[in-house]
N, C-alpha and C positions, 0 to 999 in steps of 0.2 A: 504494500500500500504506500501511496505518496500523498503528501498534503499540498494544497495550492497556496502559494505565497507570492503576492504581488504579480500575479499573472503567470508565474512559473511553477513548475512542480518541484517541490523539495523532496529529495529521496528520503525514504523512511530510514530511521537509524538501524544500522546493523551492529551486532555485537562484534567484538574483536575476533572471537573464534569463527563466526560466520564469514567475516571478511577474509581472514587468513585461509579458511578452507576454500573459498572461491578463487583466491589468487593461486593457491597451490594446485587446484584442479585445472586451472587454465594453462599453466606452463608445464613443460616437461624437460627432462635433462637434455642438454645439448649433445649433438652427435660429434663423434671424434674424440681422440685423446692424444696426449703428448707422452713421449718417452723421455724422462729426465733422470739425471744422475741423482742418486739418493740424497746427497747433501744439498741438492737444489729443490727438494720437494716440500720444504716446510710450508705449511698452510694449504697445500694442495689437497684435493680430494682424490683418494685412490680409486682407480678405474678397474683394477684387476686384483684378485686375491693374491696374497703372498704366503706361500707355504715354505717350510724349512726343508732343506735338502740334507741337513745334518743334525746331530745332537748338539745341544748347547747346555753346558760345556761339552766339548767333544771327548773329554776324558776326565776321570776323577782328578781333582786338583785341590790344592790347599787354599784355605781362606785366610791363613795367618802365616807370618814368618815364624819359623820354629824348627822342629825336628820331626821327621816322619819315622815311624817305628812300628813294631808289632806289639800291640797292647799287652799281650801275654808275657812279653819280656820284662815288663815293669811290674814286679810283684808287690812293690811298696814304694812310697816316696823315698827318694835318696838313692835309688838304683842308678848305677853308673854304667853307660854303654859306650863302646868305641864308635866314633863317627867314621863311617865307611865311605861316604861320598857327599858331594855338594851338588845340589840341584837348583840352579837358578830358573826363573820363569823363562819359557821358550826353549828349554832343553828337555831331553828325556833321560832320566837316570837309568842306571843299571839295575838288574834284578836285585831286590832287597834280600839281604842275608839275615837270617834269624840271629838274634843276639847283638845286633848293631843298630845304629841310628843314622839317618841321612839329614844333613843340614839342608833345609828347604826354604824357599821364599814364596811369598804370596803369588798365587796364580800358577805355580809350577805343577807339573803333572806328578801325581803320587807314584813312586817307584812300585812296580809290581811286587806284591808280597807284603808291603806295609799296609796297615789298616787303621792308623790313627796319626794325628799330628798334635804335638805338645807345643803350645806357644812359647816363644823364646823367653818371655817374662817369667815362666815357671821352670826354666832350665838354667843351669850354671855350667859354663864351659870349663873343662878340666884339661889343662895343657899336658900332653903326654907325647913326647917325641917319638915313642915307639909305636904309636897307634897307626892304623891303616892309612896310607897315603899322607901321613903326617898331619892329619886333621884333628888329632887329639881325641878327647872323650867328652861326654856330656853327662851331667848329673841331673836327673829328672826329679824335681822337688814337688810333684803333685801326682795324685792318682790318675790313671789313664783309662779311658773307656774306648772300646772299639768304635770307629766311625767319627770320633770327635774332630771338628774343624776340617772336615773333608766335604767338598762340594762334589756331588756325584754326577757322573756322565748323564746328560739329558735331564737333569733336575729342573732346569729352566725351560727348555724347549726340546721336545723329542722329534726325531727325524719324521718328516711327513706331516707335522702338525700345522694347522692353519694359524698363522700369527697375526695377520692383518687382513681385514675384510674390505672388499670393494665398497665404497660409500663412506669410509672413514676419512675424516679430515686429519691430516698428518701433523702431529706436533713433534717437539724435539725427541721425546721418548719413543715415538713411532719410528723416527729415522734411525735411532740407535738400535731398536729391535730389528728393523729391516737389515741393518748392517751386520748384526750379530748372527744372522742366518745366511750371510753372504750375498745379499741382494745389492748389487752395485747400481742398478737402475730400477726405476719404478714406472708403471703405467698409471698416469693420472689424468683426470678430466681436464679438458682444455679450459683455459681461463675465459670467463664470460667477458665479452666486449660491451662496455657500458658507456653510452654517450651522456654527457652532463652539460647542461647549460642553464642559464638564468635569463629571465626577461624582466624588464622594468627599467624605465628611464631614471628612476630614483637610485639605482644601484651604481656604486663606484668601487673600483678596485683599490685595495690598500696601496698606499704610495702615491695615489692621485689626490689632488685638492678636493676637499669635501665642500661642495657648493651648497647653498641653502636648500633645504628640503631633501638632500641626498643622504644615503646611508652606505656604509661599507658592506660589501657582499660577504658576510660571514658564512652563510649557508654553503657557498661554493667550496670553502675550505673544509668545513665539517664533513660534507658529503664526499669530497675528494678523499679525505683521510679514511672515512668509513669504507669506501669502495676499495681503496688500496689495501686496507687491512683484511679484506675478504678475498684478496688475490685476483681482483678484476683488472683487465686492461682498460684503462680509463681514456676515453676520447673527450678531452676537455674543450668544449666549444665556447667557453667564456660567457660574456653577456651579449645577448641578442637584442638589437634595437626593438623598441616596443611598437612594432608595426606588423600588420597582418602578413604581408608578403615576406618580410624578413624572417618572421617566425615560421612560416611554411617552408622557406628555403632551409632554415636550420633543421627542421624536422626531417626533410628529405635527405639532407647531408648526413644526419645522425643515423637514419634508418639504413642508409646504404652501407654503413660501416659497423653497426652495433647490433647486438642481440636484444639490448634493453636500453631505453631512453629514460632518464630521470631528470625532472625539473622540480623547482620549488617555487611556491607562490602561484597565485592566480587560479586556484582550484576550488575556491569557495563558491557555493551556489549563488548565482545572481551577480557575480563580479563582472565589471566591464573590463574585459581583458582579451588580448588577441590569442592567447594560448589555446583556450577552449575551442573557438571556431577553427583555428588552424589545424588542431588535431582532428576535428570532425571532418574537415575537408580532405585531409591527407590519410584518413583511416577511420577509426571508430573510437568513441570515448564514452565511458560510463562515469558518472559522478556519484560517489558514495559518501554517505555520512556515517561515520563510525562512532559508536557510543563509548568513546574514550576521551579523557582529558589529561594532558593536552593532545591535540592532533585530530580533531573531528573530521575535517574534509580530506578526501582522497580521490584522486582521479586514476582510472585504470582503463587501458585500451590498447590499441595497436596502430602502428604507422606503416603504410604500405611501402615496399621497396621498389615498386614499379607498378605499371598498369596491368601487366599480365597476371593471370591467376596463380601461376607457379613461381612468381617472383618472391613470394614470402612476405613476411612482415617482421618488424621489431616491436617488442612489447613496450608499452609506455606507462610510466607511473608518475603522477604529479603529486608532489608532497605539499603540505601547507607551508606558508611562508615564514611564520614565526619561528625563530631559531630552535627553541626547545621542542616545539611541535614537530618540526622537520626531523630533528634527531630522534625523538621518541618513536615517531611513526616509521622511520627507516628501521630502527632497531627491532620493532615488533612485527613489521609487515614486509619490508623490503629485504632484510637480511635472510629470512627463510626462503624467499623467492630466489635469491642469488645462490644460496646453498643448493636448492633444488635444481637449478640450472646446471650445477656441477655434479649432480647425482648423489649428493650427500644424503645419508640416512638419518642423521640427527639434525633436525631442523629447528627445534624449539630449545630455548635456554633452560638450564637447570635453575630451579627455584628453591629457596631455603626459608625455613621458618625461624624468624628471629623476633626478639622483643622490641617493641616500640617504646622509646623513652620520651614520649611526648604525647600530648592530647591533640586530636584532630576532630573537633566536634561538628564542623560545618561540611559534612560529606556531600559530594555532588551526586546528582542522579545518574551520572555516567561513571563507568569504571575509571578510576583515577590511577595515575602513575606519578607518585610523589618522589622528588629528589631527596635522597637520604644518604647519611654517611654512618659507617660503623664507628662506635666509640670504644674506649678502652675497657668498658664494663661488659662488652659483648652485645650491647643493644644498638639501636638505631636512633640517630638524631635527625631532625628535620631542618632543611634549609628554610629560613623564615619567609622568603618571598617565592611563592610557587607560580608566578606569572609565566606564561609561555614565551614571553620575550626576554626573560632574564637568563642569559646563557651562562652567567657565572654560577647559577645553581647546578648546572650539569658538570662544570669544571670542578666544583667543590665536592660533588657527591661521589659515592662509591657505587651507586646503583639506583634502582627504582623500587619503590614500594608499590606492589600491585594491590590496590584497594578496591574491593567490589563496590558496585554502585550503591549509593545511599547507606554507606557503612561508616558511622563515626568510630574513631579510634580513641581508646583510653590508654594512658601510660601503663605499661606492664603487660599489655595484650600481645599475643603472638600474631605476627603478620607475615605476609609473603614477600620475600626480598629477591630481586633479580639483579645480580651484580653486573656492573659494566664490563667486567672481564668476560662475561658470557654474551652480553648484548652487543658489544661494539667491536668484536673481532671474529 
C-alpha cells in the first residue's frame, strides 16, 4: 500500500529485513574469478574450496625447547641421561636410543623412538667430556609423562580435510591456514566494479574555496573508504553538474564500466532533483522508504548498458544525503549486496548483547541505530547528539545500537550492539 502526499504516492514503509531481502533477491554473484597469490588474497572472497594435501604438522614435533627422551627412562626426578644428539628445527634426528636424551628445539621433529619432551627449564645440563659426541649429560628434575609437549602429526589438519570453504571472506588467519597446507595461490571472486558519484551544485571538494551556501563533499570520502574496505574496484566519477543531461551522461558512463552504481542524496520522495528522472530515463528506479532511523529513503534500480536487450545493466543504489544516514544505510543494506556480488556466504554482521549505561526514553516509531561506544565497565555509552548530520558521532562511536521500534531504553538493560569492525569492513 502507498499513501498520497501532495499529488505523489509515498511508498509504504518497509522494515529493514524486508528491504534487505528484496535487495539480496535481486542481485546474484558475479561471474568469473581471479587466481591470486595467497599473500595477495586478504579481504577477498574464496571462489573454490581449499583442501589439504598433507598432514599439519607433517610429523610429530616438539612445542618446547628441551630434551626428547623415552619417558620410561626417567624413573624419578634427578635421573641423569647422556645427551646422544642435537636436533634443531628443520632437521631430522637419528633413531633414538633407549637410555639417552636428545637436545631438541621448538618445532623440531621428534626422533623416532622418543615419546616425551622435558622443557629445558626442568632440566640441568651436566658437563661430561666422555659423553656421546661430547654433548654431555642432562639431569631431569621433574617427573615425565609419555606424550608431554609433543604436537602430533595431523593434530591441526589431516590430509584431505576441507580447510577453507568457497564463500568465505579471507582474513589474515585464513591466509596463514591456506599457506600451512601448501596453497600458494587461491581462486577468489572477482572484485565488484562500483561507480561512485555525487550530484548537487552545493557540493565542493576539500581544498577548494567554500563559497556561501556550499558544503564539502564528505559522503564521497566515506563511501570511497567503505567500498575500498570491501575490496571493490572503485570508479570515482566525482561531482556531476546538477543538470539532467549531465546526470544521464554520468549514469551511462558508470553503467558501461560498473556492476553497481552508488550515489548519495536526492532520493527522498518529492525532491526536485535530476537524479531520479535521469535514472528513470536510463533504466528503472524504485523509491523505498525504510522504517529505520537514520536512513529512511533508499532508491534501488538499474541502469541500462545499451539499447539492446542483451547489453545488460548495472545495479543502482541511491543513498540518503545526510552523512550519518548515508553511512548507516550503506552498512546495513549496501554492504550485504556487495558481499553477495562476490559470492560471500556470511552477509549479515555479528550482533552482541551488551549493557546500556544510559537512558533513552524518547524511542522513535522506527527501528533506531544509535551511535554508541564501549566503556571500561563493559557497557555502552551514548553519543549525546544523534542527529543524522553529525558525522562526529560515527567517528566517536565503536558501533551501532540496534533498537527496535518504539522501545525506550533504561540504564542497565541489555541491548543489541553491532560493532563497526563488523559493519564497515
